[in-house]
SERO-4910 file (N, C-alpha, C, O; in steps of 0.05 Angstrom, whole numbers):
BEGIN
 pado doro    nc1    nc2    nc3   cac1   cac2   cac3    cc1    cc2    cc3    oc1    oc2    oc3
  Unk    A    680  -1048     -5    682  -1028      9    708  -1019     10    727  -1033      8
  Unk    A    708   -993     13    738   -979     15    734   -958     25    713   -945     21
  Unk    A    756   -950     43    767   -917     49    778   -902     54    800   -901     64
  Unk    A    754   -877     43    765   -851     37    796   -843     55    798   -847     79
  Unk    A    818   -833     39    848   -829     51    845   -810     70    856   -809     92
  Unk    A    825   -791     56    823   -769     70    811   -768     95    824   -757    114
  Unk    A    789   -777     98    769   -770    123    764   -797    131    749   -799    150
  Unk    A    776   -825    120    767   -841    135    740   -858    131    736   -880    141
  Unk    A    719   -841    111    698   -850    113    700   -883     95    721   -888     82
  Unk    A    678   -904     96    675   -927     83    659   -918     74    642   -905     86
  Unk    A    662   -924     42    647   -927     22    649   -949     -2    668   -965     -4
  Unk    A    627   -947    -23    622   -971    -29    646   -974    -59    651   -954    -73
  Unk    A    652   -988    -63    674   -996    -80    676   -972   -106    694   -956   -111
  Unk    A    649   -978   -122    652   -962   -152    636   -936   -139    619   -925   -152
  Unk    A    644   -929   -116    642   -887   -115    668   -873   -133    687   -887   -140
  Unk    A    667   -852   -137    690   -847   -151    686   -828   -133    709   -823   -125
  Unk    A    672   -815   -122    684   -788   -101    663   -796    -79    641   -807    -79
  Unk    A    689   -781    -54    669   -790    -23    651   -769    -20    657   -745    -16
  Unk    A    626   -781    -23    612   -753     -7    606   -739     15    586   -725     21
  Unk    A    631   -745     30    632   -727     61    658   -713     59    661   -699     79
  Unk    A    679   -712     40    697   -697     39    708   -689      3    729   -677     -2
  Unk    A    690   -699    -15    700   -703    -32    713   -707    -55    709   -706    -80
  Unk    A    732   -714    -35    763   -733    -43    754   -749    -79    732   -757    -87
  Unk    A    769   -749    -87    768   -757   -114    779   -778   -125    803   -777   -130
  Unk    A    762   -808   -132    783   -831   -135    790   -831   -168    804   -851   -174
  Unk    A    784   -818   -186    783   -819   -211    807   -828   -221    807   -842   -242
  Unk    A    826   -823   -210    860   -831   -215    861   -859   -216    880   -869   -228
  Unk    A    838   -880   -202    844   -905   -201    855   -917   -182    854   -942   -177
  Unk    A    869   -898   -168    897   -910   -147    883   -908   -118    891   -925   -102
  Unk    A    869   -894   -111    844   -912    -83    861   -889    -61    849   -879    -42
  Unk    A    898   -882    -69    907   -877    -43    916   -849    -55    911   -843    -78
  Unk    A    932   -829    -32    934   -801    -37    966   -798    -40    980   -806    -21
  Unk    A    976   -789    -57   1008   -781    -57    991   -753    -36    968   -746    -31
  Unk    A   1026   -742    -27   1028   -722    -13   1006   -702    -24    985   -698    -11
  Unk    A   1012   -691    -43    996   -668    -59    963   -680    -70    950   -662    -81
  Unk    A    951   -701    -69    934   -719    -71    905   -698    -76    891   -687    -93
  Unk    A    912   -703    -31    875   -684    -20    878   -656    -33    857   -646    -42
  Unk    A    902   -641    -37    889   -610    -42    887   -606    -64    880   -583    -70
  Unk    A    894   -624    -86    891   -625   -129    854   -634   -120    837   -621   -131
  Unk    A    845   -656   -100    815   -660    -96    809   -632    -95    799   -619   -113
  Unk    A    814   -626    -78    797   -597    -70    796   -576    -89    779   -559    -91
  Unk    A    817   -579   -104    814   -560   -123    794   -569   -145    774   -556   -151
  Unk    A    801   -593   -155    777   -601   -170    754   -595   -158    739   -579   -169
  Unk    A    749   -607   -133    723   -594   -117    708   -569   -131    686   -571   -143
  Unk    A    721   -548   -129    718   -520   -126    720   -520   -148    709   -500   -156
  Unk    A    729   -531   -164    733   -523   -197    706   -531   -204    694   -516   -220
  Unk    A    694   -548   -196    670   -558   -216    639   -544   -207    618   -549   -219
  Unk    A    642   -527   -184    618   -514   -168    605   -511   -195    620   -504   -213
  Unk    A    575   -514   -200    555   -508   -213    556   -475   -216    558   -462   -195
  Unk    A    555   -460   -245    549   -428   -241    523   -427   -217    510   -446   -208
  Unk    A    520   -402   -213    498   -387   -208    480   -390   -227    487   -385   -250
  Unk    A    460   -396   -224    435   -398   -238    424   -363   -241    418   -349   -222
  Unk    A    423   -354   -268    391   -323   -258    366   -334   -246    355   -352   -258
  Unk    A    357   -324   -224    327   -329   -219    321   -309   -229    339   -294   -236
  Unk    A    292   -303   -233    271   -282   -240    238   -295   -243    226   -316   -236
  Unk    A    232   -273   -255    200   -278   -242    195   -308   -273    181   -328   -273
  Unk    A    209   -298   -291    198   -335   -315    210   -358   -307    204   -377   -321
  Unk    A    227   -364   -288    235   -390   -280    238   -392   -259    251   -412   -252
  Unk    A    226   -371   -236    231   -389   -216    213   -398   -204    217   -403   -180
  Unk    A    183   -406   -218    161   -435   -200    174   -451   -212    174   -469   -195
  Unk    A    190   -461   -233    204   -485   -244    230   -487   -229    240   -509   -226
  Unk    A    240   -466   -220    266   -477   -195    254   -480   -175    266   -496   -161
  Unk    A    238   -474   -168    223   -478   -139    214   -501   -140    225   -514   -122
  Unk    A    200   -511   -149    191   -535   -163    216   -555   -164    211   -576   -153
  Unk    A    240   -553   -176    249   -569   -174    271   -573   -141    278   -594   -130
  Unk    A    276   -553   -134    284   -554   -107    261   -569    -82    271   -581    -63
  Unk    A    243   -567    -84    218   -569    -67    227   -613    -68    232   -627    -48
  Unk    A    227   -623    -98    226   -651   -107    254   -658   -107    264   -674   -123
  Unk    A    272   -644    -83    303   -656    -77    303   -661    -43    322   -671    -30
  Unk    A    276   -652    -32    273   -655     -9    260   -690     -4    235   -690     -6
  Unk    A    272   -716      2    266   -742      9    257   -744     38    233   -747     46
  Unk    A    280   -740     55    272   -758     82    253   -731     98    243   -737    119
  Unk    A    249   -710     91    232   -691    112    214   -683     89    211   -659     87
  Unk    A    196   -703     66    189   -701     52    160   -690     55    149   -671     44
  Unk    A    148   -711     76    119   -706     88    107   -675    104     85   -665    107
  Unk    A    138   -667    114    128   -639    130    138   -623    124    135   -603    137
  Unk    A    155   -625    101    160   -609     88    140   -597     63    140   -574     55
  Unk    A    122   -624     52     99   -614     39     76   -605     54     57   -593     45
  Unk    A     79   -610     73     49   -600     87     63   -569     84     50   -553     69
  Unk    A     82   -560     95     85   -528    108     76   -516     81     56   -502     79
  Unk    A     93   -524     57     93   -516     25     71   -513     14     66   -494     -1
  Unk    A     55   -532     19     17   -527     17      7   -513     37    -16   -506     32
  Unk    A     18   -500     69      9   -481     78     19   -449     68      3   -430     70
  Unk    A     40   -447     60     43   -425     46     39   -421     28     39   -397     22
  Unk    A     32   -438      8     30   -435    -19    -11   -434    -27    -19   -430    -50
  Unk    A    -25   -436    -11    -46   -439     -6    -58   -420     14    -78   -409      7
  Unk    A    -51   -414     33    -53   -398     57    -40   -370     64    -47   -356     83
  Unk    A    -17   -363     46     -8   -342     51      5   -330     23      9   -341      1
  Unk    A     11   -305     32     22   -296      9     53   -306     -7     65   -292    -24
  Unk    A     60   -326      0     86   -335     -4     98   -334    -34    120   -326    -41
  Unk    A     75   -346    -52     76   -340    -84     73   -312    -99     70   -311   -124
  Unk    A     74   -289    -81     62   -271    -99     87   -251    -81    102   -237    -95
  Unk    A     89   -250    -55     98   -221    -35    124   -210    -41    143   -226    -40
  Unk    A    130   -183    -48    159   -172    -45    178   -179    -23    172   -175      1
  Unk    A    195   -187    -29    229   -191     -5    219   -155      8    210   -160     30
  Unk    A    219   -134      5    227   -117     16    197    -99      1    179   -109    -13
  Unk    A    200    -71      9    197    -45     11    200    -26    -14    183    -13    -26
  Unk    A    229    -30    -17    241    -23    -31    266    -35    -42    281    -50    -29
  Unk    A    271    -26    -80    306    -44    -81    294    -67   -100    272    -76   -106
  Unk    A    306    -68   -104    310    -92   -136    283   -115   -129    264   -118   -144
  Unk    A    286   -128   -105    266   -151    -98    241   -128    -83    235   -134    -60
  Unk    A    228   -105    -94    209    -99    -81    181    -95   -105    175    -76   -119
  Unk    A    173   -118   -103    163   -124   -132    148   -159   -132    160   -176   -119
  Unk    A    131   -164   -142    107   -192   -144    136   -205   -138    158   -195   -141
  Unk    A    130   -228   -129    146   -251   -132    166   -250   -119    178   -272   -116
  Unk    A    178   -225   -106    210   -226   -101    217   -238    -83    239   -249    -85
  Unk    A    200   -241    -55    205   -253    -43    217   -289    -47    233   -299    -31
  Unk    A    206   -302    -72    210   -329    -72    230   -331    -87    247   -349    -86
  Unk    A    228   -304   -110    268   -300   -127    281   -298   -107    299   -315   -107
  Unk    A    280   -282    -86    304   -278    -62    310   -314    -54    328   -328    -61
  Unk    A    292   -318    -42    290   -345    -33    305   -367    -52    325   -377    -43
  Unk    A    297   -373    -74    302   -397    -90    331   -381    -93    348   -399    -95
  Unk    A    339   -365    -94    373   -355   -104    390   -361    -83    412   -372    -85
  Unk    A    376   -351    -57    399   -363    -32    399   -395    -39    421   -407    -37
  Unk    A    383   -405    -44    380   -433    -43    394   -445    -62    404   -467    -58
  Unk    A    397   -431    -86    415   -437   -110    449   -432    -93    465   -450    -93
  Unk    A    452   -411    -82    478   -399    -77    488   -424    -50    505   -441    -52
  Unk    A    475   -419    -33    483   -442    -11    485   -466    -25    502   -482    -17
  Unk    A    473   -473    -45    483   -504    -52    512   -511    -73    524   -532    -81
  Unk    A    515   -479    -77    536   -482    -95    564   -471    -69    587   -477    -73
  Unk    A    557   -458    -50    577   -447    -33    586   -468    -12    610   -473     -6
  Unk    A    566   -476     -4    571   -517     15    594   -535      1    609   -553      8
  Unk    A    588   -522    -18    606   -546    -37    636   -542    -26    649   -561    -17
  Unk    A    645   -516    -27    664   -500    -18    675   -503     14    693   -516     24
  Unk    A    656   -487     22    655   -482     52    648   -505     70    664   -510     88
  Unk    A    628   -520     66    617   -537     88    603   -565     71    579   -570     72
  Unk    A    625   -580     56    610   -593     32    591   -623     44    574   -637     34
  Unk    A    607   -623     79    589   -636     96    556   -637    101    541   -656    106
  Unk    A    551   -611     96    522   -598    103    500   -612     76    503   -607     52
  Unk    A    478   -630     90    459   -647     77    446   -627     54    433   -607     60
  Unk    A    452   -637     29    431   -614     14    407   -619     18    397   -616     -5
  Unk    A    386   -626     36    363   -620     47    363   -597     61    349   -577     60
  Unk    A    384   -603     79    383   -573    103    379   -555     90    360   -540     87
  Unk    A    414   -559     73    414   -527     59    383   -508     48    373   -487     56
  Unk    A    374   -526     30    353   -521     18    326   -521     33    307   -510     22
  Unk    A    321   -534     61    296   -527     82    312   -490     85    302   -470     74
  Unk    A    338   -490    101    351   -473    115    346   -442     95    336   -420    101
  Unk    A    357   -450     70    356   -422     56    330   -409     40    328   -386     33
  Unk    A    308   -434     38    287   -434     18    276   -410     45    279   -386     43
  Unk    A    265   -423     71    253   -410     89    274   -394    102    268   -399    125
  Unk    A    288   -384    104    304   -357    119    276   -340    121    263   -334    141
  Unk    A    275   -336    101    266   -301     97    231   -303     99    217   -282     99
  Unk    A    220   -331    102    199   -332    100    176   -321    122    152   -325    114
  Unk    A    178   -310    142    169   -291    154    153   -271    142    130   -263    147
  Unk    A    166   -265    129    162   -239    113    133   -244     89    127   -232     68
  Unk    A    124   -260     98     96   -270     89     80   -256    110     59   -246    101
  Unk    A     83   -253    131     75   -243    155     56   -273    165     66   -295    158
  Unk    A     32   -273    180     18   -288    185    -15   -301    170    -25   -283    155
  Unk    A    -25   -316    171    -38   -331    150    -66   -309    155    -76   -305    177
  Unk    A    -74   -296    130    -95   -269    132    -86   -248    147   -102   -231    156
  Unk    A    -55   -246    151    -44   -219    158    -20   -216    146      2   -217    158
  Unk    A    -25   -213    123     13   -215     97     18   -184    111      5   -165    119
  Unk    A     54   -195    108     78   -172    124     69   -148    110     58   -128    119
  Unk    A     77   -156     80     76   -123     61     42   -119     49     31   -139     40
  Unk    A     28    -95     50      3    -84     36     12    -69     12     34    -59     10
  Unk    A     -7    -68     -7     -1    -52    -34    -13    -33    -27    -36    -39    -20
  Unk    A     -7     -9    -25     -8     25    -27    -17     29    -53     -6     16    -70
  Unk    A    -38     49    -61    -38     57    -87    -44     88    -82    -60     96    -65
  Unk    A    -28    106   -101    -31    131   -102    -48    141   -118    -55    125   -136
  Unk    A    -58    159   -118    -72    173   -156    -60    205   -154    -67    225   -142
  Unk    A    -42    200   -169    -32    228   -174    -37    249   -193    -40    236   -214
  Unk    A    -39    274   -198    -51    295   -210    -23    300   -232     -3    308   -220
  Unk    A    -22    296   -258     -7    325   -269    -17    341   -292    -41    337   -297
  Unk    A     -8    355   -302    -13    367   -329    -18    359   -354      0    342   -355
  Unk    A    -27    357   -374    -20    345   -397    -28    369   -414    -47    384   -409
  Unk    A    -15    370   -430    -37    390   -447    -49    415   -432    -36    430   -417
  Unk    A    -72    416   -438    -89    436   -426   -109    429   -411   -130    442   -408
  Unk    A   -102    402   -398   -125    382   -383   -112    385   -353   -100    403   -342
  Unk    A   -119    358   -345   -109    351   -322   -103    320   -328   -117    312   -347
  Unk    A    -85    301   -316    -76    268   -332    -80    267   -304    -76    284   -286
  Unk    A    -89    244   -303    -84    228   -278    -75    207   -275    -83    193   -294
  Unk    A    -54    189   -254    -48    167   -263    -47    151   -235    -46    168   -216
  Unk    A    -47    130   -227    -38    114   -199    -18    102   -200    -16     87   -220
  Unk    A      3    104   -182     30     88   -166     22     69   -145      6     74   -127
  Unk    A     38     43   -152     30     29   -130     58     26   -114     80     25   -126
  Unk    A     55     25    -87     84      7    -69     70      0    -52     46      4    -49
  Unk    A     98    -19    -28     84    -29    -10     90    -12     23    106      7     25
  Unk    A     79    -20     38     76     -8     62     75    -49     81     66    -69     71
  Unk    A     88    -46    108     85    -55    126     55    -51    134     42    -30    133
  Unk    A     44    -77    144     14    -87    158     14    -68    189     28    -73    209
  Unk    A     -1    -50    186     16    -45    214     -9    -54    242    -14    -41    263
  Unk    A    -22    -81    231    -37    -97    243    -26   -123    254    -36   -137    271
  Unk    A      0   -128    241      6   -158    249     29   -148    273     42   -127    273
  Unk    A     29   -161    285     45   -172    309     68   -161    296     74   -161    272
  Unk    A     85   -148    322    114   -141    309    132   -172    321    132   -185    342
  Unk    A    143   -172    303    166   -196    308    191   -191    283    190   -186    259
  Unk    A    210   -195    301    242   -202    278    234   -216    250    216   -233    254
  Unk    A    239   -215    234    229   -230    205    248   -262    220    235   -283    222
  Unk    A    269   -261    227    285   -288    239    265   -297    254    253   -315    242
  Unk    A    252   -291    282    236   -291    292    207   -311    284    200   -332    295
  Unk    A    191   -295    261    177   -307    250    177   -328    227    159   -345    220
  Unk    A    198   -324    219    202   -355    196    214   -372    214    214   -395    205
  Unk    A    227   -372    242    220   -395    265    191   -410    268    178   -431    265
  Unk    A    191   -390    273    153   -388    287    149   -400    264    154   -424    267
  Unk    A    141   -393    238    126   -405    227    137   -431    214    120   -448    209
  Unk    A    159   -437    210    172   -467    202    169   -487    219    160   -509    214
  Unk    A    180   -476    245    177   -499    269    142   -520    282    137   -541    293
  Unk    A    121   -484    270    102   -511    270     92   -538    248     75   -555    246
  Unk    A    108   -533    240    103   -551    213    126   -585    207    123   -609    204
  Unk    A    155   -560    207    175   -581    214    192   -581    238    192   -564    256
  Unk    A    211   -611    238    223   -610    258    257   -605    254    273   -619    241
  Unk    A    262   -585    265    286   -574    259    312   -583    283    312   -589    307
  Unk    A    334   -579    263    357   -586    293    365   -557    299    365   -536    286
  Unk    A    374   -564    328    384   -534    336    397   -516    317    389   -492    313
  Unk    A    425   -535    299    429   -504    286    424   -508    255    440   -506    237
  Unk    A    391   -514    255    383   -506    231    369   -480    251    381   -458    253
  Unk    A    348   -485    260    332   -459    282    349   -441    286    342   -419    278
  Unk    A    380   -443    301    400   -423    293    404   -402    271    404   -378    275
  Unk    A    408   -419    239    402   -403    225    383   -391    218    387   -370    207
  Unk    A    367   -397    219    340   -390    200    333   -370    222    312   -359    216
  Unk    A    346   -359    251    330   -344    264    340   -326    271    330   -310    287
  Unk    A    368   -325    259    392   -313    265    416   -299    245    432   -282    250
  Unk    A    411   -314    219    429   -310    197    429   -273    201    449   -260    208
  Unk    A    408   -264    196    403   -240    182    403   -216    204    396   -193    203
  Unk    A    414   -230    223    415   -214    256    435   -225    271    425   -239    288
  Unk    A    458   -224    271    478   -239    286    485   -228    316    497   -238    335
  Unk    A    474   -206    312    483   -192    340    487   -201    371    506   -200    385
  Unk    A    454   -211    376    451   -226    390    464   -251    407    462   -257    430
  Unk    A    481   -267    378    499   -285    381    522   -284    381    533   -305    385
  Unk    A    538   -259    377    561   -254    363    581   -282    380    577   -290    403
  Unk    A    597   -290    363    616   -318    381    606   -331    388    620   -343    404
  Unk    A    584   -340    387    570   -372    385    560   -375    363    549   -397    363
  Unk    A    558   -362    337    552   -375    309    556   -404    312    574   -416    324
  Unk    A    538   -413    301    550   -441    284    565   -444    255    575   -425    242
  Unk    A    565   -464    248    580   -459    225    552   -463    207    558   -458    183
  Unk    A    522   -472    209    508   -452    192    495   -443    191    479   -443    173
  Unk    A    497   -433    207    485   -395    208    500   -383    194    489   -369    176
  Unk    A    532   -383    195    555   -375    182    550   -376    151    546   -356    137
  Unk    A    552   -398    143    552   -409    119    520   -392    100    525   -378     81
  Unk    A    495   -396    108    474   -390    104    471   -350    101    463   -333     85
  Unk    A    483   -352    123    487   -316    119    504   -311     90    493   -295     75
  Unk    A    527   -320     83    547   -320     66    525   -322     39    518   -301     27
  Unk    A    518   -341     34    490   -349      7    476   -321      9    474   -305     -9
  Unk    A    467   -319     36    445   -286     27    453   -271     23    441   -257      7
  Unk    A    482   -262     33    488   -232     26    510   -235     -5    524   -216    -13
  Unk    A    508   -263    -19    520   -261    -43    497   -262    -62    499   -253    -85
  Unk    A    480   -270    -55    455   -266    -63    444   -234    -69    441   -222    -90
  Unk    A    439   -229    -45    427   -200    -45    456   -181    -54    453   -164    -72
  Unk    A    471   -183    -46    495   -157    -45    502   -158    -87    503   -138   -101
  Unk    A    504   -181    -95    516   -189   -117    497   -193   -135    494   -177   -153
  Unk    A    478   -221   -132    468   -224   -152    431   -214   -168    417   -219   -187
  Unk    A    432   -195   -143    412   -182   -148    417   -156   -143    406   -142   -126
  Unk    A    437   -148   -160    454   -111   -162    463   -121   -191    484   -135   -191
  Unk    A    452   -115   -215    458   -109   -238    489    -97   -246    509   -105   -258
  Unk    A    481    -75   -232    513    -61   -223    538    -73   -220    558    -70   -235
  Unk    A    535    -93   -191    555   -105   -184    563   -119   -197    587   -120   -200
  Unk    A    540   -144   -218    545   -160   -235    559   -148   -260    576   -164   -268
  Unk    A    559   -133   -271    566   -125   -297    599   -111   -282    618   -117   -296
  Unk    A    604    -98   -260    625    -84   -260    642   -106   -244    665    -99   -238
  Unk    A    630   -136   -234    661   -150   -235    658   -175   -246    671   -193   -236
  Unk    A    637   -182   -276    630   -196   -287    629   -225   -279    643   -243   -290
  Unk    A    611   -231   -259    610   -249   -243    585   -277   -267    563   -272   -277
  Unk    A    592   -289   -268    591   -303   -294    556   -313   -277    549   -306   -254
  Unk    A    540   -331   -295    509   -337   -292    503   -361   -313    519   -368   -331
  Unk    A    481   -370   -307    464   -388   -329    442   -380   -327    434   -366   -309
  Unk    A    425   -392   -354    402   -379   -345    392   -416   -347    368   -418   -354
  Unk    A    399   -433   -344    401   -462   -339    392   -468   -299    403   -460   -278
  Unk    A    373   -481   -305    379   -490   -283    394   -520   -273    399   -524   -249
***
């Protein structure tokens, strides 16, 4: 066994990287000079995975991959996932009534995207955050948008419009989403926490992150690090990677592989 010179964690001799602070042992020295810590940090940031493009074509595969990474809380996670997939609109729901994710599977695409973002961002901001915790928080931060069993939050509204086509009149049908008026009102964060906590045991920090990352006004000044890092991942996914215009303007790199 050996001790990490940066954080003091005791790890196996064969480890090439500290699982807590990401100190790099690959130089074979195991002891740091004055600049080794900062060099290791740069290496860690430089090797962060590129962001994957999440879309209708690959979201199911990426979602399955994220689910396969849950080991310690697999039983409760699988029970909740089964409930969502078979008894709610989780697999088909939009993420909003307008915007880039206002389409079928929009919620799943957004949630998987936020999970991918959080796994990337935490490497630089909070490497001690457990991957399973990151995936659970990110995947389910907006799960309240499914509504509840038998009462989806979003309903499809079809409108028939009439227009002149040549000498006759043509009719066309357009679809849009509306909020279900029969659903008991809750904020998305509260409903998300309500749903998740029926199946999964969450830590206090995870509960705050899921409930408030989208609206921190009620806890301003009392946010825990999980809430802030999840909010960051959500904003980067929503404001950047779900906006073709921003992606092109600032030349953000992505990959089509997971």
